[in-house]
Structure formats: structure tokens, C-alpha cells
C-alpha positions in Angstrom: -89.1 -65.7 50.4 -85.4 -65.3 50.1 -84.1 -62.4 48.5 -82.1 -63.5 45.0 -78.5 -63.3 45.1 -77.2 -60.0 42.9 -74.6 -61.1 40.0 -72.3 -58.5 39.3 -71.6 -58.2 35.4 -68.1 -57.1 34.4 -68.6 -55.4 31.1 -64.9 -55.3 29.8 -64.4 -52.3 27.3 -61.4 -52.6 24.8 -60.9 -50.1 22.2 -61.3 -51.7 18.6 -58.2 -51.7 16.4 -59.0 -50.1 13.2 -58.0 -52.3 10.1 -55.7 -51.6 7.8 -56.9 -50.9 4.5 -54.5 -52.2 1.7 -53.6 -49.2 -0.9 -55.0 -49.7 -3.7 -52.6 -50.1 -6.6 -53.6 -46.1 -8.0 -52.9 -44.7 -4.7 -49.4 -46.4 -4.1 -48.3 -45.0 -7.7 -49.6 -41.6 -6.6 -47.7 -41.3 -3.3 -44.5 -42.9 -5.1 -44.7 -39.9 -7.3 -45.1 -37.7 -4.3 -42.4 -39.4 -2.9 -40.2 -38.9 -5.8 -41.0 -35.5 -6.6 -40.2 -34.5 -3.0 -37.0 -36.5 -3.4 -36.2 -35.0 -6.6 -36.8 -31.2 -5.1 -34.4 -31.4 -2.2 -31.9 -32.5 -4.6 -32.4 -29.8 -6.7 -32.3 -27.2 -3.9 -28.9 -28.9 -2.5 -27.4 -28.7 -6.3 -28.4 -25.0 -5.8 -26.7 -24.6 -2.8 -23.3 -26.4 -4.1 -23.2 -23.9 -7.0 -23.9 -21.2 -5.3 -21.3 -22.0 -2.4 -19.1 -22.5 -5.4 -19.4 -19.5 -7.1 -19.1 -17.2 -3.6 -15.6 -19.5 -3.3 -14.7 -18.4 -6.7 -15.6 -14.7 -5.8 -13.7 -15.2 -2.3 -10.3 -14.9 -3.1 -10.9 -11.8 -5.1 -12.4 -9.9 -2.6 -10.0 -10.9 -0.4 -7.3 -9.6 -2.8 -8.8 -6.3 -2.9 -9.4 -6.2 0.8 -5.4 -7.1 1.7 -4.1 -4.4 -0.9 -6.3 -1.4 0.8 -4.9 -3.0 4.0 -1.0 -3.4 2.7 -1.6 0.5 1.3 -2.9 1.4 4.8 -0.2 0.0 6.7 2.6 0.6 4.4 2.0 4.8 4.3 2.8 4.6 8.5 5.5 1.9 7.9 7.3 4.3 5.3 7.7 7.0 7.8 8.9 4.8 10.5 11.4 3.4 8.3 12.3 7.0 6.7 12.8 8.5 9.5 14.9 5.3 11.4 17.5 5.6 8.6 17.6 9.4 9.0 18.0 8.6 12.9 20.7 6.4 12.0 22.7 8.7 10.2 22.6 11.7 13.6 25.7 10.8 16.0 23.7 8.7 18.2 24.8 7.0 22.1 25.3 3.2 21.5 22.2 3.0 23.5 20.0 5.0 21.0 21.0 3.3 17.9 19.9 0.1 19.6 16.7 1.7 19.7 17.0 3.1 16.4 17.8 -0.8 15.1 14.9 -1.9 17.0 12.5 0.0 15.7 13.9 -0.5 12.2 13.7 -4.1 12.7 10.1 -4.1 13.7 9.0 -1.9 11.0 10.2 -4.3 8.4 9.2 -7.1 9.9 5.8 -5.5 9.6 6.4 -4.1 6.2 7.5 -7.6 5.3 4.3 -9.4 6.7 1.9 -7.0 4.8 3.9 -8.0 1.9 3.2 -11.9 2.6 -0.5 -11.4 3.1 -1.1 -9.7 -0.3 0.8 -12.5 -1.9 -0.7 -15.2 0.5 -4.1 -13.8 -1.2 -3.2 -13.8 -5.2 -2.0 -17.9 -4.2 -5.0 -19.0 -6.1 -4.2 -16.1 -9.0 -2.2 -16.1 -11.7 0.8 -16.1 -9.8 3.3 -13.9 -8.3 5.0 -11.7 -11.0 8.7 -10.8 -9.5 9.7 -7.1 -9.8 13.1 -6.2 -11.4 14.9 -3.2 -9.4 18.1 -2.5 -9.0 19.4 -3.3 -5.6 22.9 -3.6 -3.3 22.9 -7.6 -2.7 25.7 -7.2 -0.3 23.9 -4.9 2.1 20.4 -6.9 1.7 22.4 -9.8 3.0 24.3 -7.8 5.8 21.2 -6.5 6.9 19.5 -9.9 7.3 22.2 -10.9 9.0 21.9 -8.4 11.5 18.6 -8.8 12.1 19.4 -12.6 12.6 21.9 -11.8 15.1 19.8 -9.1 17.1 16.7 -11.6 17.1 19.0 -14.4 18.7 20.8 -12.5 20.7 17.5 -11.1 22.1 16.9 -14.8 23.3 20.1 -15.6 24.4 21.2 -17.5 21.5 24.7 -17.8 19.2 24.3 -16.7 16.0 26.7 -16.9 13.0 26.6 -14.9 10.0 28.6 -16.1 6.5 28.5 -14.0 3.4 30.9 -15.2 0.4 33.2 -12.6 -0.5 32.0 -13.9 -4.3 28.6 -12.5 -4.0 28.2 -9.6 -6.5 27.7 -6.0 -4.9 24.8 -5.4 -7.0 22.0 -6.8 -8.9 18.3 -6.7 -10.6 15.5 -8.5 -8.8 12.9 -8.2 -6.6 14.5 -7.0 -2.9 11.1 -6.1 -1.1 10.0 -9.4 -1.7 13.2 -11.5 -0.9 13.5 -9.7 2.6 10.4 -10.4 3.5 11.1 -14.2 2.5 14.6 -14.0 4.1 13.0 -12.2 7.3 10.6 -15.3 7.4 13.1 -17.5 7.7 14.8 -15.9 10.4 11.8 -15.3 12.4 11.2 -19.3 12.0 14.3 -20.3 13.1 14.9 -18.1 16.0 11.2 -18.6 17.4 11.6 -22.6 17.0 14.9 -22.5 19.1 14.6 -22.7 22.8 18.5 -23.2 23.4 21.6 -23.5 20.8 22.1 -21.8 17.7 20.6 -19.9 14.5 22.8 -19.4 11.0 22.8 -17.3 8.0 24.6 -18.9 5.1 25.1 -16.7 1.7 26.4 -17.6 -1.2 26.8 -17.6 -5.2 25.7 -20.5 -7.2 25.9 -21.5 -10.9 23.0 -20.1 -13.3 22.1 -19.9 -16.6 24.8 -17.8 -18.6 24.1 -13.7 -17.8 22.4 -14.7 -14.6 23.5 -14.6 -10.9 22.0 -17.9 -8.6 22.2 -17.2 -5.0 21.6 -19.4 -1.7 20.5 -18.1 1.3 20.6 -20.8 3.8 19.0 -20.5 7.3 19.9 -22.8 10.4 18.7 -23.5 13.8 19.3 -26.3 16.5 16.3 -26.0 17.3 12.6 -28.5 17.4 13.3 -30.2 14.2 10.5 -31.7 11.7 9.5 -34.9 10.1 9.0 -35.5 6.9 4.9 -35.3 7.1 5.5 -31.7 9.4 8.1 -30.5 6.5 4.9 -31.1 3.6 2.8 -29.1 5.8 4.9 -26.2 6.2 4.4 -25.2 2.7 0.4 -25.1 2.7 -1.0 -21.8 3.1 -2.4 -21.3 6.2 -1.0 -24.2 8.2 2.0 -24.8 10.5 3.6 -28.3 11.1 1.0 -29.4 14.1 -1.4 -28.1 16.2 0.8 -28.1 18.9 3.4 -25.9 17.8 1.0 -23.4 16.6 -0.5 -23.1 20.0 2.4 -23.1 21.4 5.0 -20.7 19.1 1.6 -18.8 17.7 2.4 -17.6 14.0 -0.3 -17.2 11.0 0.9 -20.5 9.3 1.1 -18.5 5.9 4.8 -17.9 5.2 6.7 -20.8 4.3 4.1 -20.8 1.5 4.9 -17.4 0.6 8.3 -18.1 0.6 8.3 -20.8 -1.6 5.6 -19.0 -4.1 8.6 -16.3 -4.1 11.7 -18.5 -4.7 9.5 -20.0 -7.8 8.9 -16.5 -9.1 12.2 -15.9 -8.9 13.3 -19.0 -10.8 14.3 -21.0 -7.8 12.9 -22.7 -4.7 13.1 -23.6 -1.2 14.0 -26.7 0.2 14.2 -27.8 4.0 17.1 -30.3 5.2 17.4 -32.1 8.7 20.6 -30.8 10.5 22.4 -34.0 12.2 22.1 -33.8 15.5 19.2 -31.9 15.1 17.4 -28.5 14.1 16.6 -27.7 10.6 18.2 -26.0 7.2 16.0 -23.7 5.0 17.6 -23.0 2.0 16.3 -20.4 -0.3 17.8 -20.5 -4.2 17.0 -17.3 -6.2 17.8 -16.1 -9.6 18.8 -12.9 -10.4 20.0 -10.7 -12.9 23.4 -8.7 -13.1 23.4 -5.1 -12.9 25.0 -4.1 -16.1 26.5 -0.7 -16.7 28.7 1.5 -14.7 27.5 2.7 -11.0 28.8 5.2 -8.9 28.4 4.6 -5.6 29.4 6.7 -2.2 29.2 5.0 1.4 26.0 5.9 3.4 24.9 5.3 6.4 24.4 2.0 7.8 27.0 0.9 5.6 24.1 1.1 2.2 25.3 2.6 -0.9 24.0 5.4 -2.2 23.8 6.8 -5.9 25.9 9.6 -6.9 23.4 12.5 -5.8 22.2 14.3 -8.8 22.2 18.6 -8.3 19.8 20.4 -5.9 16.5 19.8 -7.7 13.2 22.2 -6.8 10.1 19.1 -7.1 6.9 19.0 -7.1 5.4 16.2 -4.4 1.3 15.3 -5.3 0.7 13.8 -1.7 -2.3 14.3 0.5 -1.5 12.0 3.2 0.0 14.8 6.1 2.4 11.9 7.6 3.6 11.0 4.0 4.4 14.1 3.2 6.6 14.9 6.8 8.5 12.0 5.5 8.9 13.2 2.0 10.0 16.3 3.1 12.3 14.7 5.6 14.4 12.7 2.7 14.4 15.2 0.3 16.2 17.8 2.8 18.8 15.1 3.6 19.4 14.8 -0.1 19.6 18.1 -0.7 16.7 19.1 -2.4 13.8 22.0 -2.1 10.0 20.3 -2.4 6.4 21.8 -2.8 3.6 19.6 -1.6 -0.5 19.8 -3.3 -2.5 17.3 -2.2 -4.6 16.8 -5.4 -4.1 15.6 -8.7 -6.2 17.7 -10.3 -4.0 20.6 -9.6 -0.7 19.1 -10.9 -1.2 20.7 -14.1 -2.0 24.1 -13.4 0.9 24.1 -10.8 3.8 22.6 -13.2 2.6 25.0 -16.0 3.6 27.9 -14.3 7.0 26.6 -14.2 10.0 26.3 -11.5 9.9 22.6 -10.9 12.7 20.3 -12.3 10.8 16.9 -11.5 7.4 15.5 -9.8 6.5 12.8 -7.7 3.2 11.5 -8.0 1.3 9.3 -5.1 -1.2 7.1 -7.3 -3.7 6.5 -4.6 -5.5 10.4 -4.4 -8.6 12.0 -3.6 -10.0 12.8 -7.1 -8.5 11.8 -9.7 -6.0 9.2 -9.1 -2.2 9.3 -10.0 -2.8 7.8 -13.5 -5.0 10.4 -14.4 -2.8 13.3 -13.4 0.2 12.1 -15.4 -1.8 11.9 -18.6 -3.1 15.6 -17.7 0.9 16.4 -17.3 1.9 14.9 -20.5 -0.1 16.6 -21.9 1.1 19.8 -21.3 2.6 21.8 -24.1 6.6 21.2 -24.0 9.0 21.7 -21.9 6.4 21.5 -19.0 4.5 18.5 -20.9 8.4 16.6 -20.6 9.0 17.2 -17.1 10.5 13.8 -15.2 7.6 12.0 -13.5 8.1 9.7 -10.6 5.1 7.1 -9.4 4.9 6.5 -6.3 2.7 3.7 -4.6 1.9 0.9 -1.5 1.0 -1.6 -5.2 3.4 -2.7 -7.3 0.7 -3.8 -9.8 0.1 0.4 -10.4 3.3 0.1 -11.7 2.0 -0.8 -15.5 -0.2 1.6 -15.6 1.6 4.8 -14.2 4.5 4.0 -17.2 1.7 3.5 -19.5 0.8 7.0 -18.8 4.0 8.3 -18.6 5.9 8.0 -15.6 9.5 8.1 -15.8 10.5 6.0 -12.8 7.9 3.9 -10.0 8.9 3.3 -6.6 7.3 0.7 -4.3 6.7 1.9 -0.7 7.8 2.1 1.9 10.4 4.0 0.0 14.0 4.1 1.4 16.3 7.2 0.7 18.8 5.6 -1.5 16.0 4.4 -3.7 14.3 7.8 -3.7 18.0 9.6 -4.4 18.4 6.7 -7.3 15.5 7.3 -9.1 15.3 10.9 -9.5 19.4 10.5 -10.6 18.1 7.9 -13.6 15.0 10.3 -14.6 16.6 13.6 -14.3 20.0 12.3 -16.5 17.0 10.9 -19.0 15.2 13.8 -19.3 18.1 16.0 -19.9 19.4 13.5 -22.5 16.0 13.8 -24.3 16.8 17.5 -24.6 
């Protein structure tokens, strides 16, 4: 019998797809509630983060201000010495080459001091605003020094320069010479920096102002790269420059012009930008100053400065803990004809003054132990005549003046202290003390 053929059966196995179950109404509502809860939680989390970021943003300016104020104090201490010693060197019998070196040192130190001032002012720009100081200063000398700075920087780059100071400009005025010089240095620096070839110029002239006030215009011009209207608008924003290519090509922090405008407005004026015909830019700084009323005794000093008539030789107590600051003050005071004893702690000042023999006190505001304000209070608590001794507060922070005077200081100086400013403060303080007795 023949065998039956085998039949191959192919069994195809397929995976049976599960049938989706339709969710009931209750389940769907539960899922929707969970989804909504998740979205609500995420929204609240984002809101908390946003509030935290806003709070941190509000706290940041204060922290930045504090840090920069401390930085400015640390920087100004050695800068005070550099500027003072360079001023003293300028009075020496120097050759032409050595005098150029001294001028370079002075210009560099002044520029660093200006930068420190501008950084601190930029940190305060979000606060109540910059408050300009009211100090007696030589306006014509400040204008000449700014012109010398422009001439020196232009010569270093092979540029032509011109300086024109009106003969009608008052000699003395009352205002904020430290920040005014910082603003002018910034404008001069920009003019020279943005001019590859060509010329730069400074023109200083008086303006009409309200009755009893002095208006002054400082116009700094260059034949450089020029600016568009959009670039001019960006220039006055803090930490910004005209465009990215300018920042990468010429460098700079981009905060100077913002502080220049802030300063100008604090001093009753403004800064405006105009395009020069034929290329280039002119920045004009307008400010309003108070006249220096009353008789002034002036003697010709080194580098064209006018020094107030010096008082008699004084015996001074200087409360200064920084060794470098002591060397500088001693050099200045010795040149002014005074004798100085130094101590490093405010706690020791009252007892030393009570021993007698001093004509005035120079009190630094930042000291180890008690600060200068508390030291002044303790001195004023002494019995007469020791408690009435003339006291001059000294600090790298202008905001220390109010507390210093409230404690009993007769005068206040902001670092870096110039020989002229120190001589003037000593003269005024000792005269007032003599008139009171």
C-alpha cells in the first residue's frame, strides 16, 4: 500500500492586540484632576522661582555697591600715595625726561582713581541717585590739567591736539572736582581711543546760568570713527557700548558715559553728543557750579596749582593705620612745614590728645577697633581745651562725610588727598578754632 503524503500545516502565530478599554467618566475626571494639579504645582513653582529671582535682583545692587565701595577704598589708599608723591616729585628740580616720567605716573594714577569713582557711581545708579559734593577747588587749574591730559595722550598716538580755555572762566568755584575730573578723563580717553588718525580738542567756556551760579561747558571733540543716532542712544546705557565690533576692537567696560551723564545731571547739567562735519564726534559736558565767595589768599604752587595761604607750623596727630598712608601723609605734611605723630588705633587718640601739645587731628574713618566716627565722639567728650581741638576727617568714601561732621569733625577730605586740599583744610580748621576761643 502506498504511503499517504504528509500534509504540512503552517500555524501562523499572531500577537493578539489588546482591546483598549474606554475609561469610565469617573476615571477620566480623576485623571484630569491629577493633570490640573500637576500644572498648578508647576505654575506655583515657577512663580516662587520668579519671586526669588526678583528678590535677588533687588538685593544685588546693594551687595554690588558695598563690594565696590570696599574696592574703591582699597584702591584709593595706594593711589593717594602715588598721586601725592608724584606731586611732590614735580616740585623737585627734574630734567625733561624725568618730568615726563612723573607726568606719566600722575596721569595713570588719576585715570585709575577716575575709574574707581565711575565704578562706584555706576553701582549706585539704581539707588536714589548720585549726590555731588560741594568742595572749593581751582576751576582753571582743573581745566588746564584736563587739557594737559588730552595733549599727552594725543601725542602718544601721534595725533594733533588743541586746548582752548576761555579767559572769562572763573578761577575758583565750589562743586565736585573729583567726579568732574573723572568725567573729563573719560571723555578724553574715548576721544583719543576712537581716533586712529587725525585730531582731538578740548574747549572750556563759561555759560549763562541762574543768578548766583556758574555755568561751564567742556567740549571734547575728535575726528574719529563717528557714531550713528542708534549708537549714540546705546552709549548712555550702563555697561554698554555703541556696538559689538567697537567693544572688541577698542575695549573698555562701557560704563563711563552712563556715569558721565549721571554726574552732569547731579551737577545741574547734562552731556550731549553731536556729529562733526567731515566726520568725528563732539561730547559737550554742561555743569552748574557755585561761585567761591569771599577773599582768597593764593600763592603760586608747583605745576600751576594755587595753594591756599599756609598756616603756621603745626604739630599734628594723625590716626592712620595704613603704613603706606603714613609715609604719604608724612611726606606731604613735612613739605607743608608741619610735624606729625602717627598712631594706628582710634581708641588711643583721646588719651594722647589729653596729654596736650597738638594743634589739630587728622582722623581716618576706617580703622581697626573703633572707627573714626566713634573716635571723634570720644575726643569731643574730653574737657576743654582738648575736646575742642580741630579735627579733619579723611576717607576714601565721600558718604562718610555726614557722619564725620555729625560726630564733630571741622572738615572732611576725600582720598586721594592732594597737598593743596590738605593745606586748605588745615588752614580753615585752625582759623575757625582760633576764632572760637
